[in-house]
C-alpha positions, 0 to 999 in steps of 0.5 A: 890250401886250407887255413890250417895248412897255412897256420902249420906252415907259418908256425913251422917257419917261425919255429925254424927262425927261432932255432936258427937265431938261437945259435947266434949271440945277438946285440939287444935292440937289433932287428935280429934280436927282436925277431928272436924274441918274437919267435920265442914268444910265439913258440914258447907255449908249445916248447916249454911244456915239452922242455919240462919233460925232456932235458936239453942236449948237453954240450955244443947244442945249447939252446937246442934240445930234444923238445925242439926236435920233437916239435919240429918232427910233430910239425912236419908230421902234421903238415904231411898228414893234414896238408 
């Protein structure tokens, strides 16, 4: 396994953590809140430019939008092609 594959899979894990933790209201200064903040800081450089172009989904899926879905699909494609 190459370093690139490891990086793609690690980023995918961090991105999935971001997505899961975004659905829960978390108290500040907890381990889960810290994990959410770190995962958002790590993945924001990829998500924010797409979010400016693609609007979030309305309604129940607040915090999860088309941009996040596109990033997840892109990561899966990169993993399938390169790894």
